[in-house]
N, C-alpha and C positions, 0 to 999 in steps of 0.2 A: 551175134545178134539173134533175137527171137525171129521166128520165121516171118518173112515179109513177102508181100505180093502186090502187084499193081492192079488197081481197079480199072474197070472199063464201063462206059455208059454215062448216065447222068441221073441225078435225083429229080430233074425236071419232069421226067416221065411219070412220076408218082401221081396217081389220081387225086385231084383236089389240092395239089401242091404238097411238097415234102413236109413232114412233121419233124421239127427240130426241137429236141428236149434240151432245156437249160438247167444246169445244176450249179448252184452258187456256193461259195465259201460261207460257212454258217455265221461268221462274224464280220469278215472284211467287206467293206462297201465297194461293190463293183462299179459304182458311179457311171461315168460316160461310156464305159465299155459295154455295159448292159444296154444302154440307149443305142449304141452303134449296132448291136445285134438286132434290136427292135426295128431300127431304120432299114437295115438290110432285108429283114424278113418282110416288111411291108412292101418294099419295092420288088421283091422276087416271088410274091405269092406264097410264102411259106407260113405254116401255122406253128406257133410256138407253144410247147407244152412245159408246164412247171408244176411242181408239187406245191401244196397250199402254203407251206412255211416260206418258200422262196417267192411265190407270187405276191404275198403280203408285203414284201419289201420293195415292190415296183409299182409305179402308177400307170403302167401301160396295160392295154388289153392283152390277155393271154388265155390259153385254155388250161384250167386247173384240173389236174388228174392225181390219182393215187400213184404210189410207187409201182404197183402191179400194172396199172393202165399205161403209165409211162413206158414201162418195159415192153408192153404189147404193141403200142402205137408208134413209137419213135422210129424214124428212118435213120437218124443220126443224133448224137448227143454232143453238146458243147459245154465243157466244164470251165467255169470261171473261178480261178483260185490258184492253189498250189498242188503239190503232189497228193495231199490228203483228199482234196476235193476231187481230183482225178480218180483216185482209187475208189471213192464213193460212187462216182459215176459209172465206173466199170462194174462195180458190184451190182448196181441197179439193173444192168442189162446182161448180167452174166449168163442167165438161162436162155436168153435170145440175143446173142451178141450182135451189135451194130457198131459202125464206126464212131469213135469217141475222139473229139478234138479238144486238146488241152490248151487253155489260154492262161499264161502265167501272170498272176497278180501277187505272187509271193516273192521269196528271195531265191534260195538255191533249190531248184527243182530238177529231178532226174527224169520225170515222165512228161511234164508239160513242155511244149516246144514253142508255141506261138506267143509273141509279145503283143501287147494291146494295139500298138500302131500297125501291126501286120494283119489285124483281124479282118478287115473288109476283103482283102485279097485272099486270105485263107478261107473265108466263107464262099467266095466265088469258086475256088478250087474244090471245096467240099461238095458244092452243088454239081460241078462238072465231073466229080469222081477223079479229079486229077491229083492223086496222092497215092502213097504206098500204105498198105495195111501191115502193121506190126502185130503179129498174134502173140498173145500172152497166155501162159498156163495159169490155172487157178487152183488153189487148195480148197477142197470141199470137206466140210465137217459133217459127220453124221453117218450112221450105219448104212443109210441109203444115199449118202453124199447129198443130202437135201436140206440140212439145217442152215448152213451159211457158206459163203465163198469168200476167199481172201486172195489178193494178188501179190501182196508183200509177205504177210506172215500171219500165222495164228499163234497167240501167246497164252500160256496158262500161268498166271502170276499170283503169287501169295498176296493176300490182302492183309494190311497192317492189323495186328491184334489177333490174327488167325494163325493156325499151324502152318508149318512148311509144307511144300509139295512133295509127296512121296508117291512114286509111280513106277510101274514096270513098262518097258518098251518092247514091242514086237514089230518086226519089219518083215513083210511078206509071209506072215504067219509064224516066223521063227523068233523066239524070245531072245532079246539081245542083252538085257540086264535091267538094272533098277537105278532110280534117281532119288536123291534126297537133296532138295535145293529150294531156292526162293522162286523158281519158275522155270518154264521150258518155252523155247521159241522154236517153231517149225516154220521155215521160210522157203519161198521159191528162189530160183537163181537171181531174179530181179531184186527180191527182197533181201538178198545176202549183203547188200550195202546198208541195210537199215538196222533193225533191232538185233538181228542175229550177229551182225558185225560188232556191235557194242558188247555182245556177250562172248566175244573171242572167236566167232565163227569165221570161216574163210570167205574170201571174195570168189564167187562162182561166175564163170562166163555166162552171159545171158543166152548164148547159143546152146547151152546145155540144159536139157530138161532134167533137173535134179531137185532134191529136197534136202535142206540142211536142218539138223536137229541140234540145238545148243542149249546148255543149261545155264541158268542165271544163279550165280553164287553157289556152286555145288558144294555140299558138305560131305557127301558119301556117295558111293556108287559111281556111275559113269560121270566123268568130269570133262572129257574131251568132246568137241563137236563131232557130229556124225553126218556123212553125206550119203544119201541113198538115191537109187534110180527112180525115174518117174513111174515105172511099172510096179513098184513095191508098195502096197498099202501099209500104212502105219497105224498101230493101235497103242494108245497110252491108257493104262488101267490104273486108276488111283487106288492106293492101298486103303484098307479100312481106317487106319490111323492118320490118313492124310488130312491136311486142311482143305478148305473149299476154295480153290483158286478161282480168280476171275478169268473168264475166257474173253480175250480181246481179238477182234477181227480187224486187221490193218490199223491197230491202235484204238479201235472203237469197242466199248464194252458191249458184250453180247448177253452174258449171264454168268452165274456162279456154277461151277462143277461140284459134284457130290462125291464123298468118299465111296469107293467101290465102283464108281462109274467107269465104263469103257468108252473112250473117245477115239473114233475112227477118223482118219484123215487120208485122203487120196488126191493125187495130182491129176488134173484133167487138162489136156491141151486145148488151145483155141477158144478159151472162154472170154478172152478180152481182145478187142480189135482197136488198137491205137492208131490214130491218123498220123502219118509222117509226111511232111511236105518237103523236107530236105534232110534225109537221113545222115548225110555226111556232116552237115553242120551240127546236127543233134549229137552225133558221136564226138565231135571235137569239143563241144560244150561240156559233155559229160566227162571227158578225160580231164578237163580242167577242174570240174567240180569234185571228181573222185580224188584228185591230187590234194584237195584241201581237207579231206576227212580227218587226217591225223594232226593237222595244225592246231595249236592252242588258241586260235583267234577266230572270231566271226568275220564274215566277208567285209562288213563295214570297218572293222578294226584293222583288217589287212590294208584297206584303202587308206586309212589314216597313217599307217606305217610307211606307205610307199612315198618315194621322193616326189615332190611336185612336178607335174608334167610327164611322169614316167609311165602312167597308165594310158591305154588307148582312149582317145576322146576327151582327155582331161586337158585343161588349158595350161600352157607352159608359163612359168613365171617370167616377168619382164626382165630383159637383160640390163644389167647396170651399165650406164654410160661411163666410158673412160674419161678421166679428167683431162 
């Protein structure tokens, strides 16, 4: 597991009431879950912070702030969505990490823990600091590690109609070889179950601060995934004849890279603080989710294949009466 530690104290002692930042899924309607947060905040003297694009989707009173102001003022963050929303919330406060609570409005999530019906109790525990902090390392892009942060992965991906990615790799200042491929994925240990996994990368224990480098559709040069330590900075240098790959941060487009550009990546610990209310239950859920990765079915399709009444919580079919 990533490093965990128990909190002590309470957010009630924050002057003027604690500031809770809300981050919404960009498309999914949070519906009554968002209203439940608003009701809780009103009854507990908490101020809610939201960015303008999220606040425009809600008819309640809230404090509208920029991303920088949110990161500076928030005492905690509540993410309403799935893993992608949670990753975005973590990135918002990566330079000043605060507790981030994930509420699951999606399907299969590895980071989010709380279900909508558990939200009121979860907010009470968040206010009392009755939870465990799970610290996550972040991948920082830039010569001064200041351009962007990723908690799952950084990807450098060929754009359709453009040339392939041609780059050399250096780890800890030592040249390791070259790539000619459709893209490169650099992931954290937590992100090893995501894009890097689909590129043939290994599953890495979240207890290990490591970095995975995996090529997408390699054509020449290094074709096997590489695992490096957290202490070794990575530099990818695009060859003059390379295409201009898209740089993706946790699946979100950042910009296009240029031929000849040197891209520096470094892993930094403790950039993300994920709230865990029941670490044992979270791990049991993830063991089940991880076991589904290689199955050729979606979760709902698996449910359709199961015999009636065989899944927990599902109604059993009526028994036929004997003649």
